[in-house]
C-alpha positions as CSV (number, residue, x, y, z in Angstrom):
1,X,-28.5,77.8,-9.3
2,X,-28.3,77.0,-13.0
3,X,-24.6,77.7,-13.0
4,X,-24.0,75.4,-10.1
5,X,-26.2,72.7,-11.7
6,X,-24.2,72.9,-14.9
7,X,-20.9,72.6,-13.1
8,X,-22.1,69.6,-11.2
9,X,-22.9,67.8,-14.4
10,X,-19.4,68.7,-15.8
11,X,-17.8,67.3,-12.6
12,X,-20.0,64.2,-12.8
13,X,-19.0,63.7,-16.5
14,X,-15.4,64.1,-15.6
15,X,-15.6,61.5,-12.9
16,X,-17.4,59.0,-15.1
17,X,-14.8,59.6,-17.7
18,X,-12.1,58.7,-15.3
19,X,-13.9,55.6,-14.2
20,X,-14.3,54.6,-17.8
21,X,-10.6,55.1,-18.5
22,X,-9.7,53.1,-15.4
23,X,-11.9,50.2,-16.5
24,X,-10.4,50.3,-20.0
25,X,-6.9,50.3,-18.5
26,X,-7.8,47.4,-16.3
27,X,-9.1,45.4,-19.3
28,X,-6.0,46.2,-21.4
29,X,-3.8,45.1,-18.5
30,X,-5.6,41.8,-18.0
31,X,-4.5,39.5,-16.6
32,X,-2.2,41.0,-14.0
33,X,-2.7,38.4,-11.3
34,X,-3.5,34.7,-11.0
35,X,-6.8,33.3,-12.5
36,X,-8.8,31.0,-10.4
37,X,-10.2,28.1,-12.3
38,X,-12.9,26.4,-10.2
39,X,-13.7,22.7,-10.5
40,X,-16.8,21.2,-8.8
41,X,-15.1,17.9,-7.9
42,X,-12.2,16.5,-5.8
43,X,-8.8,16.1,-7.5
44,X,-8.2,13.2,-9.8
45,X,-11.5,13.1,-11.8
46,X,-12.0,14.1,-15.4
47,X,-13.0,17.7,-14.7
48,X,-10.0,18.2,-12.5
49,X,-7.5,16.5,-14.9
50,X,-8.7,18.6,-17.9
51,X,-8.6,21.8,-15.9
52,X,-5.0,21.1,-14.7
53,X,-3.6,20.0,-18.1
54,X,-5.2,22.7,-20.2
55,X,-5.0,25.3,-17.5
56,X,-1.3,25.0,-17.1
57,X,-0.8,25.7,-20.8
58,X,-3.3,28.5,-20.8
59,X,-1.4,30.1,-18.0
60,X,1.7,30.1,-20.1
61,X,-0.1,31.8,-23.0
62,X,-1.7,34.4,-20.7
63,X,1.6,34.9,-18.8
64,X,0.0,34.3,-15.4
65,X,-0.8,31.4,-13.1
66,X,-4.1,29.4,-13.5
67,X,-4.9,28.1,-10.0
68,X,-7.2,25.2,-9.8
69,X,-9.7,25.5,-6.9
70,X,-11.6,22.3,-6.1
71,X,-15.1,23.0,-4.6
72,X,-16.8,19.6,-4.6
73,X,-20.5,19.1,-3.7
74,X,-23.9,18.6,-5.2
75,X,-22.4,17.2,-8.4
76,X,-20.8,20.5,-9.3
77,X,-23.7,22.7,-8.4
78,X,-22.0,24.3,-5.4
79,X,-19.0,25.4,-7.6
80,X,-21.2,26.6,-10.4
81,X,-23.3,28.8,-8.1
82,X,-20.2,30.2,-6.4
83,X,-18.7,31.3,-9.7
84,X,-22.0,32.8,-10.8
85,X,-21.8,35.2,-7.8
86,X,-18.1,36.0,-8.2
87,X,-16.8,39.4,-9.5
88,X,-17.1,39.5,-13.3
89,X,-13.5,40.5,-13.8
90,X,-12.1,37.4,-15.5
91,X,-10.2,36.2,-12.4
92,X,-12.8,33.5,-11.4
93,X,-14.1,31.1,-14.0
94,X,-15.3,27.5,-13.9
95,X,-14.5,24.4,-15.9
96,X,-17.3,21.8,-16.0
97,X,-18.5,18.8,-17.8
98,X,-21.8,18.5,-19.7
99,X,-23.4,17.2,-16.6
100,X,-22.4,20.3,-14.6
101,X,-23.1,22.9,-17.2
102,X,-26.0,21.5,-19.2
103,X,-27.7,18.7,-17.4
104,X,-27.7,19.7,-13.7
105,X,-29.3,23.1,-14.4
106,X,-32.1,21.4,-16.3
107,X,-32.7,18.8,-13.5
108,X,-32.5,21.3,-10.6
109,X,-34.5,24.1,-12.2
110,X,-32.4,26.5,-10.1
111,X,-32.2,30.0,-11.6
112,X,-28.7,30.3,-10.0
113,X,-27.4,27.5,-12.2
114,X,-28.8,28.9,-15.5
115,X,-25.7,28.8,-17.7
116,X,-27.1,31.1,-20.3
117,X,-28.5,33.9,-18.1
118,X,-26.0,33.9,-15.3
119,X,-22.8,33.2,-17.2
120,X,-20.7,34.2,-20.2
121,X,-19.7,31.2,-22.3
122,X,-16.0,30.8,-23.0
123,X,-16.0,27.7,-25.1
124,X,-15.5,23.9,-25.0
125,X,-12.0,22.4,-24.5
126,X,-12.2,18.7,-24.7
127,X,-14.5,15.7,-24.8
128,X,-14.8,12.0,-24.1
129,X,-17.6,9.8,-25.3
130,X,-19.8,7.5,-23.2
131,X,-19.2,3.8,-23.8
132,X,-21.7,1.0,-23.5
133,X,-19.9,-2.1,-22.2
134,X,-20.9,-5.4,-20.7
135,X,-19.5,-8.3,-18.7
136,X,-18.1,-10.9,-21.2
137,X,-20.7,-13.4,-20.0
138,X,-23.5,-11.2,-21.6
139,X,-24.3,-12.7,-25.0
140,X,-24.4,-9.5,-27.0
141,X,-21.7,-7.9,-29.2
142,X,-23.6,-5.2,-31.1
143,X,-26.3,-2.6,-30.3
144,X,-29.0,-4.7,-32.0
145,X,-28.0,-7.8,-30.1
146,X,-27.9,-5.9,-26.8
147,X,-31.4,-4.4,-27.4
148,X,-32.9,-7.7,-28.5
149,X,-31.4,-9.4,-25.4
150,X,-32.8,-6.8,-23.1
151,X,-36.3,-7.2,-24.6
152,X,-36.2,-10.9,-23.7
153,X,-34.9,-10.2,-20.1
154,X,-34.2,-6.9,-18.4
155,X,-30.4,-6.1,-18.4
156,X,-28.9,-4.4,-15.4
157,X,-26.8,-1.4,-16.3
158,X,-24.6,0.6,-13.9
159,X,-23.8,4.3,-13.9
160,X,-21.8,6.7,-11.7
161,X,-25.0,8.1,-10.1
162,X,-28.4,9.6,-10.6
163,X,-28.8,12.6,-12.9
164,X,-25.3,12.4,-14.6
165,X,-24.6,12.0,-18.3
166,X,-24.2,8.2,-18.0
167,X,-27.7,8.0,-16.4
168,X,-29.3,10.2,-19.1
169,X,-27.5,8.1,-21.8
170,X,-29.1,4.9,-20.3
171,X,-32.5,6.6,-20.3
172,X,-31.9,7.7,-24.0
173,X,-31.2,4.1,-25.0
174,X,-34.3,2.9,-23.3
175,X,-36.5,5.6,-24.8
176,X,-35.2,5.5,-28.4
177,X,-34.2,1.8,-28.8
178,X,-37.1,0.4,-26.6
179,X,-34.5,-1.5,-24.6
180,X,-35.5,-2.8,-21.1
181,X,-32.8,-1.8,-18.8
182,X,-32.5,-1.8,-15.0
183,X,-30.5,1.3,-14.1
184,X,-28.3,0.9,-11.0
185,X,-26.6,4.1,-9.8
186,X,-23.3,3.9,-8.0
187,X,-21.4,6.5,-6.0
188,X,-18.8,7.0,-8.7
189,X,-17.5,5.2,-11.8
190,X,-14.8,3.0,-10.1
191,X,-17.2,0.9,-7.9
192,X,-19.6,0.6,-10.8
193,X,-16.9,-0.7,-13.1
194,X,-15.6,-3.1,-10.5
195,X,-19.0,-4.7,-10.1
196,X,-19.4,-5.1,-13.9
197,X,-16.0,-6.9,-14.0
198,X,-17.0,-9.1,-11.1
199,X,-20.2,-10.0,-12.8
200,X,-22.5,-8.4,-10.2
201,X,-23.8,-6.1,-12.9
202,X,-24.3,-7.0,-16.6
203,X,-23.5,-3.7,-18.2
204,X,-22.4,-0.2,-17.8
205,X,-22.5,3.2,-19.4
206,X,-19.5,5.4,-18.5
207,X,-17.0,7.9,-19.7
208,X,-14.4,6.1,-21.9
209,X,-11.4,6.7,-19.5
210,X,-13.2,4.8,-16.6
211,X,-13.7,1.6,-18.7
212,X,-10.9,1.8,-21.2
213,X,-8.4,-0.4,-19.4
214,X,-11.0,-3.1,-18.6
215,X,-12.1,-3.2,-22.3
216,X,-8.5,-3.5,-23.5
217,X,-7.8,-6.2,-20.9
218,X,-10.8,-8.2,-22.0
219,X,-12.6,-7.8,-18.6
220,X,-15.4,-6.0,-20.3
221,X,-16.8,-6.1,-23.9
222,X,-17.5,-2.8,-25.5
223,X,-20.8,-2.8,-27.4
224,X,-20.5,0.8,-28.7
225,X,-18.9,4.2,-28.3
226,X,-21.9,6.5,-28.0
227,X,-20.9,9.0,-30.7
228,X,-20.9,9.6,-34.4
229,X,-17.1,9.0,-34.8
230,X,-14.8,6.4,-33.4
231,X,-12.5,7.1,-30.5
232,X,-8.8,7.0,-31.1
233,X,-8.5,5.3,-27.7
234,X,-10.7,2.4,-28.9
235,X,-10.4,2.5,-32.7
236,X,-11.8,-1.0,-33.1
237,X,-15.1,-0.3,-31.3
238,X,-17.9,0.8,-33.6
239,X,-20.0,3.8,-32.7
240,X,-23.7,3.7,-31.9
241,X,-24.4,5.8,-35.0
242,X,-22.6,3.5,-37.4
243,X,-24.6,0.6,-35.9
244,X,-27.8,2.4,-36.9
245,X,-28.6,4.0,-33.5
246,X,-28.3,7.6,-34.9
247,X,-30.0,9.3,-32.0
248,X,-27.8,7.6,-29.4
249,X,-25.0,10.2,-29.0
250,X,-23.7,10.9,-25.5
251,X,-20.5,12.9,-25.3
252,X,-19.1,14.2,-22.1
253,X,-17.6,17.6,-23.1
254,X,-15.7,20.0,-20.9
255,X,-16.4,23.8,-21.2
256,X,-15.7,27.1,-19.5
257,X,-18.0,29.7,-18.1
258,X,-17.4,33.1,-16.5
259,X,-19.8,35.2,-14.5
260,X,-22.3,37.3,-16.4
261,X,-21.2,40.8,-17.2
262,X,-17.6,39.8,-17.7
263,X,-16.2,42.3,-20.2
264,X,-16.2,41.1,-23.8
265,X,-12.5,41.8,-24.4
266,X,-11.6,39.7,-21.3
267,X,-13.9,36.9,-22.3
268,X,-12.4,36.9,-25.8
269,X,-8.9,36.7,-24.4
270,X,-9.8,33.7,-22.2
271,X,-11.5,32.0,-25.2
272,X,-8.4,32.4,-27.4
273,X,-6.0,31.4,-24.7
274,X,-7.8,28.3,-23.6
275,X,-8.7,27.2,-27.1
276,X,-5.1,27.5,-28.2
277,X,-4.0,25.6,-25.1
278,X,-6.5,22.7,-25.7
279,X,-5.1,22.2,-29.2
280,X,-1.5,22.4,-28.2
281,X,0.3,19.2,-29.3
282,X,1.7,18.4,-25.9
283,X,-1.7,19.0,-24.3
284,X,-3.4,16.8,-26.9
285,X,-0.9,14.0,-26.2
286,X,-1.4,14.1,-22.5
287,X,-5.2,14.0,-22.7
288,X,-5.1,11.3,-25.4
289,X,-3.4,9.0,-22.8
290,X,-6.5,9.3,-20.7
291,X,-9.0,8.8,-23.6
292,X,-9.8,12.5,-23.8
293,X,-9.8,14.4,-27.1
294,X,-9.7,18.1,-27.9
295,X,-13.1,19.7,-28.7
296,X,-12.9,23.5,-29.1
297,X,-15.7,25.9,-30.1
298,X,-15.2,28.0,-33.3
299,X,-16.4,31.1,-31.3
300,X,-17.9,32.0,-28.0
301,X,-21.3,32.5,-29.7
302,X,-21.0,29.1,-31.2
303,X,-20.5,27.6,-27.7
304,X,-23.5,29.4,-26.3
305,X,-25.7,28.0,-29.1
306,X,-24.2,24.6,-28.6
307,X,-24.9,24.8,-24.8
308,X,-28.5,25.8,-25.5
309,X,-29.0,22.8,-27.8
310,X,-27.4,20.4,-25.3
311,X,-29.7,21.7,-22.5
312,X,-32.8,21.3,-24.7
313,X,-31.8,17.8,-25.8
314,X,-31.1,16.4,-22.3
315,X,-34.1,18.2,-20.9
316,X,-36.3,16.2,-23.3
317,X,-34.7,13.0,-22.2
318,X,-35.0,13.9,-18.5
319,X,-38.7,14.7,-19.0
320,X,-39.4,11.3,-20.6
321,X,-37.6,9.6,-17.7
322,X,-39.4,11.7,-15.1
323,X,-36.3,13.3,-13.7
324,X,-37.2,17.0,-13.9
325,X,-38.6,19.1,-11.1
326,X,-41.8,19.5,-13.0
327,X,-42.5,15.8,-13.2
């Protein structure tokens, strides 16, 4: 009996060794088929555009196809949860904005959306700041004037919907600057911008690309780029920080996650390929036309730490605004 027991362990060890070798071979051969890059919105939006432009170059670097899969619904939550349940083999990953990867999980409280526990961080790729702009009839040209005006009479400010980064940025302005704003959520940035131009709404907080043309045409007046550095797309518009509103920073960044337990070598390979792609001169030029700039993490660990800080920061804003499940 002892002899049989001993041989069974030898056999088991041999089998485990073969499995380990197969796993190692699979990792070294990665990728050997197309990679699915999931986006939680319909084609044409910021998430989709960044995924397609950067993904195409990353595919060249990885010598495979990066296929964009659009799975819209619940402001990106459906896509996020589906990727969290995918095989952790590096062939299904997700690109999401700060709203999808850092804000939605905080607001929903769903354990399936936890980007730290259920996913492996692969890094940021690009960013675009939020812009505070008003209809030209509004008598304010600076952050101080805008806040002072709001304290005399409430100012209506549009966003692309409840719970997104523009909404949280409006709540941040109200909380920090003591501005009195009436938040009006729309179903998307286009109708919100249209109503500001028409004068039905006084102001708007939105991703730069959604308001850039209106500002350049004089149909809106930009009050501030909500960041600590000016945007190359609107170089003459001062930032919130340089106007003294140092806490008013709202940047819509785009990052990548893979399912938890994705092997480290595969995650590292994806990080390197997509980071290189995002900084490629041709890619940078294409994104710049849309008001989007490269923003890449120095390492995967750096991205995970950044993600944690973003979640904590917007969680605090959401709690003050009464937007979290615990409220």
